[in-house]
PDB file of N, CA, C, O and CB in Angstrom:
ATOM      1  N   UNK A   1     113.894 109.014 105.674  1.00  0.00           N
ATOM      2  CA  UNK A   1     113.594 110.485 105.693  1.00  0.00           C
ATOM      3  C   UNK A   1     112.032 110.713 106.221  1.00  0.00           C
ATOM      4  O   UNK A   1     111.172 109.868 105.974  1.00  0.00           O
ATOM      5  CB  UNK A   1     113.818 111.121 104.118  1.00  0.00           C
ATOM      6  N   UNK A   2     111.857 111.431 106.665  1.00  0.00           N
ATOM      7  CA  UNK A   2     110.082 112.039 106.887  1.00  0.00           C
ATOM      8  C   UNK A   2     109.350 113.183 106.287  1.00  0.00           C
ATOM      9  O   UNK A   2     109.833 114.297 106.491  1.00  0.00           O
ATOM     10  CB  UNK A   2     109.829 112.482 108.260  1.00  0.00           C
ATOM     11  N   UNK A   3     108.223 113.089 105.554  1.00  0.00           N
ATOM     12  CA  UNK A   3     107.776 113.846 104.716  1.00  0.00           C
ATOM     13  C   UNK A   3     106.333 113.887 105.036  1.00  0.00           C
ATOM     14  O   UNK A   3     105.824 112.809 105.340  1.00  0.00           O
ATOM     15  CB  UNK A   3     108.140 113.467 103.441  1.00  0.00           C
ATOM     16  N   UNK A   4     105.524 115.026 105.020  1.00  0.00           N
ATOM     17  CA  UNK A   4     104.140 115.226 104.705  1.00  0.00           C
ATOM     18  C   UNK A   4     103.454 115.261 103.310  1.00  0.00           C
ATOM     19  O   UNK A   4     103.669 116.233 102.587  1.00  0.00           O
ATOM     20  CB  UNK A   4     103.880 116.320 105.228  1.00  0.00           C
ATOM     21  N   UNK A   5     102.805 114.458 102.976  1.00  0.00           N
ATOM     22  CA  UNK A   5     102.370 114.610 101.639  1.00  0.00           C
ATOM     23  C   UNK A   5     100.789 115.015 101.681  1.00  0.00           C
ATOM     24  O   UNK A   5      99.949 114.418 102.355  1.00  0.00           O
ATOM     25  CB  UNK A   5     102.660 113.233 100.819  1.00  0.00           C
ATOM     26  N   UNK A   6     100.509 116.255 100.748  1.00  0.00           N
ATOM     27  CA  UNK A   6      99.388 116.801 100.965  1.00  0.00           C
ATOM     28  C   UNK A   6      98.128 116.105  99.752  1.00  0.00           C
ATOM     29  O   UNK A   6      98.356 116.255  98.552  1.00  0.00           O
ATOM     30  CB  UNK A   6      99.730 118.440 100.888  1.00  0.00           C
ATOM     31  N   UNK A   7      97.246 115.597 100.066  1.00  0.00           N
ATOM     32  CA  UNK A   7      96.663 114.825  99.268  1.00  0.00           C
ATOM     33  C   UNK A   7      95.225 115.358  98.943  1.00  0.00           C
ATOM     34  O   UNK A   7      94.566 115.672  99.934  1.00  0.00           O
ATOM     35  CB  UNK A   7      96.715 113.540  99.818  1.00  0.00           C
ATOM     36  N   UNK A   8      94.706 115.491  97.875  1.00  0.00           N
ATOM     37  CA  UNK A   8      93.073 116.182  97.399  1.00  0.00           C
ATOM     38  C   UNK A   8      92.338 114.918  96.993  1.00  0.00           C
ATOM     39  O   UNK A   8      92.866 114.053  96.295  1.00  0.00           O
ATOM     40  CB  UNK A   8      93.057 117.440  95.850  1.00  0.00           C
ATOM     41  N   UNK A   9      91.050 114.844  97.476  1.00  0.00           N
ATOM     42  CA  UNK A   9      90.152 113.905  96.855  1.00  0.00           C
ATOM     43  C   UNK A   9      89.754 112.940  97.901  1.00  0.00           C
ATOM     44  O   UNK A   9      88.730 112.304  97.652  1.00  0.00           O
ATOM     45  CB  UNK A   9      90.779 113.202  95.649  1.00  0.00           C
ATOM     46  N   UNK A  10      90.373 112.692  99.060  1.00  0.00           N
ATOM     47  CA  UNK A  10      89.732 111.872 100.478  1.00  0.00           C
ATOM     48  C   UNK A  10      88.566 112.343 100.822  1.00  0.00           C
ATOM     49  O   UNK A  10      88.590 113.380 101.486  1.00  0.00           O
ATOM     50  CB  UNK A  10      90.553 111.987 101.831  1.00  0.00           C
ATOM     51  N   UNK A  11      87.303 111.779 100.506  1.00  0.00           N
ATOM     52  CA  UNK A  11      86.510 112.411 101.450  1.00  0.00           C
ATOM     53  C   UNK A  11      85.744 111.445 102.497  1.00  0.00           C
ATOM     54  O   UNK A  11      84.606 111.682 102.904  1.00  0.00           O
ATOM     55  CB  UNK A  11      85.558 113.230 100.692  1.00  0.00           C
ATOM     56  N   UNK A  12      86.563 110.258 102.901  1.00  0.00           N
ATOM     57  CA  UNK A  12      85.940 109.097 103.705  1.00  0.00           C
ATOM     58  C   UNK A  12      87.074 108.433 104.054  1.00  0.00           C
ATOM     59  O   UNK A  12      88.143 108.403 103.445  1.00  0.00           O
ATOM     60  CB  UNK A  12      84.900 108.138 102.964  1.00  0.00           C
ATOM     61  N   UNK A  13      86.629 107.648 105.565  1.00  0.00           N
ATOM     62  CA  UNK A  13      87.708 106.649 105.993  1.00  0.00           C
ATOM     63  C   UNK A  13      87.965 105.840 104.904  1.00  0.00           C
ATOM     64  O   UNK A  13      89.170 105.632 104.764  1.00  0.00           O
ATOM     65  CB  UNK A  13      87.346 105.771 107.182  1.00  0.00           C
ATOM     66  N   UNK A  14      87.116 105.210 103.926  1.00  0.00           N
ATOM     67  CA  UNK A  14      87.640 104.122 103.019  1.00  0.00           C
ATOM     68  C   UNK A  14      88.945 104.929 102.013  1.00  0.00           C
ATOM     69  O   UNK A  14      89.973 104.324 101.709  1.00  0.00           O
ATOM     70  CB  UNK A  14      86.167 103.451 101.974  1.00  0.00           C
ATOM     71  N   UNK A  15      88.699 106.201 101.643  1.00  0.00           N
ATOM     72  CA  UNK A  15      89.668 106.684 100.747  1.00  0.00           C
ATOM     73  C   UNK A  15      91.100 106.787 101.230  1.00  0.00           C
ATOM     74  O   UNK A  15      92.060 106.637 100.475  1.00  0.00           O
ATOM     75  CB  UNK A  15      89.255 107.922 100.322  1.00  0.00           C
ATOM     76  N   UNK A  16      91.218 107.100 102.763  1.00  0.00           N
ATOM     77  CA  UNK A  16      92.246 107.514 103.620  1.00  0.00           C
ATOM     78  C   UNK A  16      92.461 105.990 103.508  1.00  0.00           C
ATOM     79  O   UNK A  16      93.358 105.794 102.688  1.00  0.00           O
ATOM     80  CB  UNK A  16      91.979 108.399 105.132  1.00  0.00           C
ATOM     81  N   UNK A  17      92.001 104.881 103.998  1.00  0.00           N
ATOM     82  CA  UNK A  17      92.431 103.649 103.695  1.00  0.00           C
ATOM     83  C   UNK A  17      93.011 103.114 102.482  1.00  0.00           C
ATOM     84  O   UNK A  17      93.904 102.280 102.632  1.00  0.00           O
ATOM     85  CB  UNK A  17      91.586 103.037 103.897  1.00  0.00           C
ATOM     86  N   UNK A  18      92.639 103.469 101.205  1.00  0.00           N
ATOM     87  CA  UNK A  18      93.111 103.060  99.919  1.00  0.00           C
ATOM     88  C   UNK A  18      94.279 104.184  99.694  1.00  0.00           C
ATOM     89  O   UNK A  18      95.079 103.819  98.832  1.00  0.00           O
ATOM     90  CB  UNK A  18      91.851 103.034  98.722  1.00  0.00           C
ATOM     91  N   UNK A  19      94.489 105.107 100.104  1.00  0.00           N
ATOM     92  CA  UNK A  19      95.824 105.893 100.260  1.00  0.00           C
ATOM     93  C   UNK A  19      96.867 105.026 100.984  1.00  0.00           C
ATOM     94  O   UNK A  19      97.870 104.662 100.371  1.00  0.00           O
ATOM     95  CB  UNK A  19      95.607 107.277 101.110  1.00  0.00           C
ATOM     96  N   UNK A  20      96.666 104.682 102.271  1.00  0.00           N
ATOM     97  CA  UNK A  20      97.435 104.071 103.050  1.00  0.00           C
ATOM     98  C   UNK A  20      97.944 102.940 102.397  1.00  0.00           C
ATOM     99  O   UNK A  20      99.140 102.653 102.360  1.00  0.00           O
ATOM    100  CB  UNK A  20      96.852 103.811 104.172  1.00  0.00           C
ATOM    101  N   UNK A  21      97.115 102.353 101.927  1.00  0.00           N
ATOM    102  CA  UNK A  21      97.702 100.698 101.320  1.00  0.00           C
ATOM    103  C   UNK A  21      98.389 100.929  99.975  1.00  0.00           C
ATOM    104  O   UNK A  21      99.187 100.154  99.448  1.00  0.00           O
ATOM    105  CB  UNK A  21      96.286  99.415 100.962  1.00  0.00           C
ATOM    106  N   UNK A  22      97.952 102.149  99.471  1.00  0.00           N
ATOM    107  CA  UNK A  22      98.801 102.406  98.289  1.00  0.00           C
ATOM    108  C   UNK A  22     100.322 102.768  98.468  1.00  0.00           C
ATOM    109  O   UNK A  22     101.210 102.117  97.919  1.00  0.00           O
ATOM    110  CB  UNK A  22      98.184 103.493  97.570  1.00  0.00           C
ATOM    111  N   UNK A  23     100.534 103.750  99.199  1.00  0.00           N
ATOM    112  CA  UNK A  23     101.560 103.708  99.700  1.00  0.00           C
ATOM    113  C   UNK A  23     102.239 102.679 100.738  1.00  0.00           C
ATOM    114  O   UNK A  23     103.459 102.552 100.629  1.00  0.00           O
ATOM    115  CB  UNK A  23     101.500 104.662 100.022  1.00  0.00           C
ATOM    116  N   UNK A  24     101.758 102.133 101.465  1.00  0.00           N
ATOM    117  CA  UNK A  24     102.210 100.955 102.278  1.00  0.00           C
ATOM    118  C   UNK A  24     103.127  99.999 101.262  1.00  0.00           C
ATOM    119  O   UNK A  24     104.318  99.747 101.445  1.00  0.00           O
ATOM    120  CB  UNK A  24     100.821 100.100 102.912  1.00  0.00           C
ATOM    121  N   UNK A  25     102.357  99.550 100.212  1.00  0.00           N
ATOM    122  CA  UNK A  25     102.950  98.619  98.991  1.00  0.00           C
ATOM    123  C   UNK A  25     104.133  99.092  98.485  1.00  0.00           C
ATOM    124  O   UNK A  25     104.656  98.295  97.705  1.00  0.00           O
ATOM    125  CB  UNK A  25     102.037  98.502  97.768  1.00  0.00           C
ATOM    126  N   UNK A  26     104.921 100.428  98.711  1.00  0.00           N
ATOM    127  CA  UNK A  26     106.054 100.820  97.947  1.00  0.00           C
ATOM    128  C   UNK A  26     107.130  99.985  98.734  1.00  0.00           C
ATOM    129  O   UNK A  26     106.806  99.379  99.755  1.00  0.00           O
ATOM    130  CB  UNK A  26     106.308 102.493  97.883  1.00  0.00           C
ATOM    131  N   UNK A  27     108.367  99.963  98.262  1.00  0.00           N
ATOM    132  CA  UNK A  27     109.257  99.498  98.644  1.00  0.00           C
ATOM    133  C   UNK A  27     109.885 100.561  99.121  1.00  0.00           C
ATOM    134  O   UNK A  27     109.851 101.662  98.571  1.00  0.00           O
ATOM    135  CB  UNK A  27     109.788  98.768  97.881  1.00  0.00           C
ATOM    136  N   UNK A  28     110.722 100.214 100.558  1.00  0.00           N
ATOM    137  CA  UNK A  28     111.184 101.386 101.121  1.00  0.00           C
ATOM    138  C   UNK A  28     110.473 102.566 102.136  1.00  0.00           C
ATOM    139  O   UNK A  28     110.957 103.541 102.709  1.00  0.00           O
ATOM    140  CB  UNK A  28     111.527 101.920 100.089  1.00  0.00           C
ATOM    141  N   UNK A  29     109.148 102.027 102.080  1.00  0.00           N
ATOM    142  CA  UNK A  29     108.392 102.728 102.763  1.00  0.00           C
ATOM    143  C   UNK A  29     108.477 102.337 104.308  1.00  0.00           C
ATOM    144  O   UNK A  29     108.514 101.108 104.344  1.00  0.00           O
ATOM    145  CB  UNK A  29     107.130 102.623 102.177  1.00  0.00           C
ATOM    146  N   UNK A  30     108.525 102.875 105.632  1.00  0.00           N
ATOM    147  CA  UNK A  30     108.780 102.654 106.610  1.00  0.00           C
ATOM    148  C   UNK A  30     107.472 102.939 107.573  1.00  0.00           C
ATOM    149  O   UNK A  30     107.132 102.140 108.445  1.00  0.00           O
ATOM    150  CB  UNK A  30     109.919 103.263 106.772  1.00  0.00           C
ATOM    151  N   UNK A  31     106.947 103.876 107.372  1.00  0.00           N
ATOM    152  CA  UNK A  31     105.884 104.006 108.093  1.00  0.00           C
ATOM    153  C   UNK A  31     104.879 104.885 107.408  1.00  0.00           C
ATOM    154  O   UNK A  31     105.548 105.746 106.835  1.00  0.00           O
ATOM    155  CB  UNK A  31     106.243 104.450 109.341  1.00  0.00           C
ATOM    156  N   UNK A  32     103.653 105.087 107.192  1.00  0.00           N
ATOM    157  CA  UNK A  32     102.391 105.642 106.763  1.00  0.00           C
ATOM    158  C   UNK A  32     101.189 105.983 107.728  1.00  0.00           C
ATOM    159  O   UNK A  32     100.407 105.167 108.216  1.00  0.00           O
ATOM    160  CB  UNK A  32     101.927 104.763 105.860  1.00  0.00           C
ATOM    161  N   UNK A  33     101.197 107.246 107.891  1.00  0.00           N
ATOM    162  CA  UNK A  33      99.826 107.473 108.884  1.00  0.00           C
ATOM    163  C   UNK A  33      99.058 108.367 107.962  1.00  0.00           C
ATOM    164  O   UNK A  33      99.694 109.329 107.532  1.00  0.00           O
ATOM    165  CB  UNK A  33     100.102 108.299 110.559  1.00  0.00           C
ATOM    166  N   UNK A  34      97.564 108.213 107.496  1.00  0.00           N
ATOM    167  CA  UNK A  34      97.033 108.976 106.582  1.00  0.00           C
ATOM    168  C   UNK A  34      96.079 109.988 107.502  1.00  0.00           C
ATOM    169  O   UNK A  34      95.736 109.479 108.568  1.00  0.00           O
ATOM    170  CB  UNK A  34      96.299 108.071 105.455  1.00  0.00           C
ATOM    171  N   UNK A  35      95.654 111.182 107.286  1.00  0.00           N
ATOM    172  CA  UNK A  35      94.703 111.858 108.154  1.00  0.00           C
ATOM    173  C   UNK A  35      93.878 112.414 107.219  1.00  0.00           C
ATOM    174  O   UNK A  35      94.158 113.451 106.617  1.00  0.00           O
ATOM    175  CB  UNK A  35      95.258 112.876 109.135  1.00  0.00           C
ATOM    176  N   UNK A  36      92.563 111.587 107.015  1.00  0.00           N
ATOM    177  CA  UNK A  36      91.389 112.275 106.364  1.00  0.00           C
ATOM    178  C   UNK A  36      90.779 113.744 106.488  1.00  0.00           C
ATOM    179  O   UNK A  36      90.290 114.438 105.597  1.00  0.00           O
ATOM    180  CB  UNK A  36      90.444 111.555 106.688  1.00  0.00           C
ATOM    181  N   UNK A  37      90.959 114.045 107.954  1.00  0.00           N
ATOM    182  CA  UNK A  37      90.913 115.475 108.270  1.00  0.00           C
ATOM    183  C   UNK A  37      91.860 116.354 107.859  1.00  0.00           C
ATOM    184  O   UNK A  37      91.416 117.422 107.439  1.00  0.00           O
ATOM    185  CB  UNK A  37      90.878 115.649 109.484  1.00  0.00           C
ATOM    186  N   UNK A  38      93.127 116.205 107.859  1.00  0.00           N
ATOM    187  CA  UNK A  38      94.227 117.220 107.293  1.00  0.00           C
ATOM    188  C   UNK A  38      94.439 116.585 105.884  1.00  0.00           C
ATOM    189  O   UNK A  38      95.636 116.613 105.599  1.00  0.00           O
ATOM    190  CB  UNK A  38      95.781 117.305 108.266  1.00  0.00           C
ATOM    191  N   UNK A  39      94.063 116.311 105.407  1.00  0.00           N
ATOM    192  CA  UNK A  39      94.134 115.636 103.751  1.00  0.00           C
ATOM    193  C   UNK A  39      95.474 115.333 103.610  1.00  0.00           C
ATOM    194  O   UNK A  39      95.987 115.798 102.592  1.00  0.00           O
ATOM    195  CB  UNK A  39      93.686 116.703 102.374  1.00  0.00           C
ATOM    196  N   UNK A  40      96.376 114.516 104.531  1.00  0.00           N
ATOM    197  CA  UNK A  40      97.239 114.335 104.430  1.00  0.00           C
ATOM    198  C   UNK A  40      97.932 112.840 104.523  1.00  0.00           C
ATOM    199  O   UNK A  40      97.148 111.898 104.638  1.00  0.00           O
ATOM    200  CB  UNK A  40      97.453 115.128 105.002  1.00  0.00           C
ATOM    201  N   UNK A  41      99.056 112.614 104.489  1.00  0.00           N
ATOM    202  CA  UNK A  41      99.581 111.655 104.683  1.00  0.00           C
ATOM    203  C   UNK A  41     100.929 111.740 105.280  1.00  0.00           C
ATOM    204  O   UNK A  41     101.727 112.240 104.488  1.00  0.00           O
ATOM    205  CB  UNK A  41      99.493 111.095 103.692  1.00  0.00           C
ATOM    206  N   UNK A  42     101.548 111.349 106.648  1.00  0.00           N
ATOM    207  CA  UNK A  42     102.891 111.536 107.398  1.00  0.00           C
ATOM    208  C   UNK A  42     103.732 110.374 107.081  1.00  0.00           C
ATOM    209  O   UNK A  42     103.352 109.327 107.605  1.00  0.00           O
ATOM    210  CB  UNK A  42     102.726 111.654 108.996  1.00  0.00           C
ATOM    211  N   UNK A  43     104.865 110.304 106.290  1.00  0.00           N
ATOM    212  CA  UNK A  43     105.499 109.078 105.770  1.00  0.00           C
ATOM    213  C   UNK A  43     106.790 109.125 106.294  1.00  0.00           C
ATOM    214  O   UNK A  43     107.369 110.200 106.445  1.00  0.00           O
ATOM    215  CB  UNK A  43     105.520 108.940 104.251  1.00  0.00           C
ATOM    216  N   UNK A  44     107.254 108.131 106.563  1.00  0.00           N
ATOM    217  CA  UNK A  44     108.677 107.799 106.719  1.00  0.00           C
ATOM    218  C   UNK A  44     109.357 106.977 105.814  1.00  0.00           C
ATOM    219  O   UNK A  44     109.041 105.787 105.814  1.00  0.00           O
ATOM    220  CB  UNK A  44     108.867 107.243 107.849  1.00  0.00           C
ATOM    221  N   UNK A  45     110.276 107.384 104.995  1.00  0.00           N
ATOM    222  CA  UNK A  45     110.865 106.337 103.652  1.00  0.00           C
ATOM    223  C   UNK A  45     112.146 106.218 103.467  1.00  0.00           C
ATOM    224  O   UNK A  45     112.832 107.122 103.943  1.00  0.00           O
ATOM    225  CB  UNK A  45     110.487 106.747 102.247  1.00  0.00           C
ATOM    226  N   UNK A  46     112.628 105.452 102.970  1.00  0.00           N
ATOM    227  CA  UNK A  46     114.027 105.354 102.512  1.00  0.00           C
ATOM    228  C   UNK A  46     114.336 105.937 101.131  1.00  0.00           C
ATOM    229  O   UNK A  46     114.077 105.221 100.163  1.00  0.00           O
ATOM    230  CB  UNK A  46     114.420 103.938 102.506  1.00  0.00           C
ATOM    231  N   UNK A  47     114.870 107.175 100.919  1.00  0.00           N
ATOM    232  CA  UNK A  47     114.886 107.993  99.665  1.00  0.00           C
ATOM    233  C   UNK A  47     115.825 107.061  98.836  1.00  0.00           C
ATOM    234  O   UNK A  47     115.976 107.495  97.695  1.00  0.00           O
ATOM    235  CB  UNK A  47     115.465 109.640  99.858  1.00  0.00           C
ATOM    236  N   UNK A  48     116.432 106.011  99.065  1.00  0.00           N
ATOM    237  CA  UNK A  48     117.173 105.412  97.954  1.00  0.00           C
ATOM    238  C   UNK A  48     116.410 104.447  97.523  1.00  0.00           C
ATOM    239  O   UNK A  48     116.823 103.821  96.546  1.00  0.00           O
ATOM    240  CB  UNK A  48     118.481 104.913  98.239  1.00  0.00           C
ATOM    241  N   UNK A  49     115.167 104.086  98.096  1.00  0.00           N
ATOM    242  CA  UNK A  49     114.510 102.936  97.617  1.00  0.00           C
ATOM    243  C   UNK A  49     113.287 103.405  97.047  1.00  0.00           C
ATOM    244  O   UNK A  49     112.777 102.640  96.229  1.00  0.00           O
ATOM    245  CB  UNK A  49     114.286 101.906  98.651  1.00  0.00           C
ATOM    246  N   UNK A  50     112.742 104.393  97.263  1.00  0.00           N
ATOM    247  CA  UNK A  50     111.314 105.015  96.928  1.00  0.00           C
ATOM    248  C   UNK A  50     111.062 106.329  96.304  1.00  0.00           C
ATOM    249  O   UNK A  50     110.324 106.970  97.053  1.00  0.00           O
ATOM    250  CB  UNK A  50     110.609 105.128  98.079  1.00  0.00           C
ATOM    251  N   UNK A  51     111.375 107.008  95.223  1.00  0.00           N
ATOM    252  CA  UNK A  51     111.139 108.447  94.996  1.00  0.00           C
ATOM    253  C   UNK A  51     109.671 109.108  95.228  1.00  0.00           C
ATOM    254  O   UNK A  51     108.738 108.343  95.470  1.00  0.00           O
ATOM    255  CB  UNK A  51     111.517 108.680  93.603  1.00  0.00           C
ATOM    256  N   UNK A  52     109.440 110.527  95.160  1.00  0.00           N
ATOM    257  CA  UNK A  52     108.285 110.814  95.353  1.00  0.00           C
ATOM    258  C   UNK A  52     107.410 110.950  94.273  1.00  0.00           C
ATOM    259  O   UNK A  52     106.196 111.141  94.324  1.00  0.00           O
ATOM    260  CB  UNK A  52     108.297 111.729  95.993  1.00  0.00           C
ATOM    261  N   UNK A  53     108.398 110.791  92.916  1.00  0.00           N
ATOM    262  CA  UNK A  53     107.581 110.620  91.688  1.00  0.00           C
ATOM    263  C   UNK A  53     106.815 108.940  91.807  1.00  0.00           C
ATOM    264  O   UNK A  53     105.771 108.773  91.176  1.00  0.00           O
ATOM    265  CB  UNK A  53     108.745 110.827  90.202  1.00  0.00           C
ATOM    266  N   UNK A  54     107.208 108.137  92.367  1.00  0.00           N
ATOM    267  CA  UNK A  54     106.592 106.744  92.436  1.00  0.00           C
ATOM    268  C   UNK A  54     105.568 107.000  93.834  1.00  0.00           C
ATOM    269  O   UNK A  54     104.569 106.289  93.939  1.00  0.00           O
ATOM    270  CB  UNK A  54     107.941 105.354  92.642  1.00  0.00           C
ATOM    271  N   UNK A  55     105.773 107.715  94.557  1.00  0.00           N
ATOM    272  CA  UNK A  55     104.666 108.034  95.642  1.00  0.00           C
ATOM    273  C   UNK A  55     103.460 108.715  95.133  1.00  0.00           C
ATOM    274  O   UNK A  55     102.281 108.524  95.431  1.00  0.00           O
ATOM    275  CB  UNK A  55     105.214 108.938  96.748  1.00  0.00           C
ATOM    276  N   UNK A  56     104.096 109.709  94.143  1.00  0.00           N
ATOM    277  CA  UNK A  56     102.675 110.350  93.303  1.00  0.00           C
ATOM    278  C   UNK A  56     101.787 109.262  92.385  1.00  0.00           C
ATOM    279  O   UNK A  56     100.572 109.077  92.447  1.00  0.00           O
ATOM    280  CB  UNK A  56     103.222 111.629  92.091  1.00  0.00           C
ATOM    281  N   UNK A  57     102.674 108.660  91.594  1.00  0.00           N
ATOM    282  CA  UNK A  57     102.189 107.742  90.938  1.00  0.00           C
ATOM    283  C   UNK A  57     101.007 106.507  91.621  1.00  0.00           C
ATOM    284  O   UNK A  57      99.923 106.118  91.187  1.00  0.00           O
ATOM    285  CB  UNK A  57     103.391 107.243  90.480  1.00  0.00           C
ATOM    286  N   UNK A  58     101.813 106.130  92.895  1.00  0.00           N
ATOM    287  CA  UNK A  58     100.422 105.301  93.672  1.00  0.00           C
ATOM    288  C   UNK A  58      99.556 106.045  93.917  1.00  0.00           C
ATOM    289  O   UNK A  58      98.415 105.646  93.687  1.00  0.00           O
ATOM    290  CB  UNK A  58     100.555 104.622  95.000  1.00  0.00           C
ATOM    291  N   UNK A  59      99.737 107.358  94.456  1.00  0.00           N
ATOM    292  CA  UNK A  59      98.199 108.113  95.013  1.00  0.00           C
ATOM    293  C   UNK A  59      97.324 108.191  93.758  1.00  0.00           C
ATOM    294  O   UNK A  59      96.110 107.991  93.737  1.00  0.00           O
ATOM    295  CB  UNK A  59      98.376 109.910  95.692  1.00  0.00           C
ATOM    296  N   UNK A  60      98.065 108.493  92.762  1.00  0.00           N
ATOM    297  CA  UNK A  60      97.192 108.941  91.574  1.00  0.00           C
ATOM    298  C   UNK A  60      96.215 107.808  91.192  1.00  0.00           C
ATOM    299  O   UNK A  60      95.009 107.864  90.952  1.00  0.00           O
ATOM    300  CB  UNK A  60      98.108 109.325  90.275  1.00  0.00           C
ATOM    301  N   UNK A  61      97.347 106.427  91.204  1.00  0.00           N
ATOM    302  CA  UNK A  61      96.609 105.148  90.426  1.00  0.00           C
ATOM    303  C   UNK A  61      95.377 104.709  91.703  1.00  0.00           C
ATOM    304  O   UNK A  61      94.648 103.736  91.511  1.00  0.00           O
ATOM    305  CB  UNK A  61      98.007 103.551  90.022  1.00  0.00           C
ATOM    306  N   UNK A  62      95.280 105.438  92.819  1.00  0.00           N
ATOM    307  CA  UNK A  62      94.407 104.969  93.799  1.00  0.00           C
ATOM    308  C   UNK A  62      93.302 105.969  93.565  1.00  0.00           C
ATOM    309  O   UNK A  62      92.367 106.108  94.354  1.00  0.00           O
ATOM    310  CB  UNK A  62      95.016 104.911  95.293  1.00  0.00           C
ATOM    311  N   UNK A  63      93.429 106.590  92.566  1.00  0.00           N
ATOM    312  CA  UNK A  63      92.444 107.617  92.428  1.00  0.00           C
ATOM    313  C   UNK A  63      92.587 109.156  93.065  1.00  0.00           C
ATOM    314  O   UNK A  63      91.670 109.924  92.775  1.00  0.00           O
ATOM    315  CB  UNK A  63      91.302 107.014  92.974  1.00  0.00           C
ATOM    316  N   UNK A  64      93.524 109.602  93.799  1.00  0.00           N
ATOM    317  CA  UNK A  64      93.494 110.760  94.152  1.00  0.00           C
ATOM    318  C   UNK A  64      94.585 111.689  93.864  1.00  0.00           C
ATOM    319  O   UNK A  64      95.171 111.337  92.840  1.00  0.00           O
ATOM    320  CB  UNK A  64      93.272 110.695  95.260  1.00  0.00           C
ATOM    321  N   UNK A  65      94.964 112.508  94.270  1.00  0.00           N
ATOM    322  CA  UNK A  65      95.861 113.954  93.851  1.00  0.00           C
ATOM    323  C   UNK A  65      96.710 114.481  95.004  1.00  0.00           C
ATOM    324  O   UNK A  65      96.345 115.228  95.912  1.00  0.00           O
ATOM    325  CB  UNK A  65      94.812 115.299  93.431  1.00  0.00           C
ATOM    326  N   UNK A  66      97.860 113.972  94.800  1.00  0.00           N
ATOM    327  CA  UNK A  66      99.474 114.603  95.406  1.00  0.00           C
ATOM    328  C   UNK A  66      99.557 115.940  95.141  1.00  0.00           C
ATOM    329  O   UNK A  66     100.054 116.176  94.040  1.00  0.00           O
ATOM    330  CB  UNK A  66     100.916 113.959  94.666  1.00  0.00           C
ATOM    331  N   UNK A  67      99.256 116.837  95.744  1.00  0.00           N
ATOM    332  CA  UNK A  67      99.463 118.167  95.464  1.00  0.00           C
ATOM    333  C   UNK A  67     100.755 118.891  96.113  1.00  0.00           C
ATOM    334  O   UNK A  67     101.099 120.028  95.790  1.00  0.00           O
ATOM    335  CB  UNK A  67      98.260 118.820  95.869  1.00  0.00           C
ATOM    336  N   UNK A  68     101.348 118.190  96.954  1.00  0.00           N
ATOM    337  CA  UNK A  68     102.783 119.020  97.670  1.00  0.00           C
ATOM    338  C   UNK A  68     102.881 118.107  98.734  1.00  0.00           C
ATOM    339  O   UNK A  68     102.071 117.277  99.148  1.00  0.00           O
ATOM    340  CB  UNK A  68     102.651 120.835  98.312  1.00  0.00           C
ATOM    341  N   UNK A  69     104.361 118.496  99.217  1.00  0.00           N
ATOM    342  CA  UNK A  69     104.902 117.892 100.078  1.00  0.00           C
ATOM    343  C   UNK A  69     105.282 118.831 101.092  1.00  0.00           C
ATOM    344  O   UNK A  69     105.297 120.003 100.714  1.00  0.00           O
ATOM    345  CB  UNK A  69     105.832 117.171  99.589  1.00  0.00           C
ATOM    346  N   UNK A  70     105.581 118.618 102.244  1.00  0.00           N
ATOM    347  CA  UNK A  70     106.243 119.522 103.500  1.00  0.00           C
ATOM    348  C   UNK A  70     107.593 118.824 104.138  1.00  0.00           C
ATOM    349  O   UNK A  70     107.640 117.642 103.797  1.00  0.00           O
ATOM    350  CB  UNK A  70     105.041 119.670 104.848  1.00  0.00           C
ATOM    351  N   UNK A  71     108.338 119.087 104.695  1.00  0.00           N
ATOM    352  CA  UNK A  71     109.318 118.584 105.276  1.00  0.00           C
ATOM    353  C   UNK A  71     108.997 118.340 106.706  1.00  0.00           C
ATOM    354  O   UNK A  71     109.842 117.844 107.452  1.00  0.00           O
ATOM    355  CB  UNK A  71     110.385 119.355 105.067  1.00  0.00           C
TER     356      UNK A  71
END
């Protein structure tokens, strides 16, 4: 399943890399592309293995805020 996560708080390449690592570590994540300019992460994941709640926790634990999703 593909979604776009809207993420606030990323201000540099290191921030984007941190978010990428946090999401990539979750089981069921097939692909992650983080856009610093867009304040987003395009993800491809298996919804049977990972939930949006788990993604939100990973983003927040990394120090950022998940503010919404788009299909």
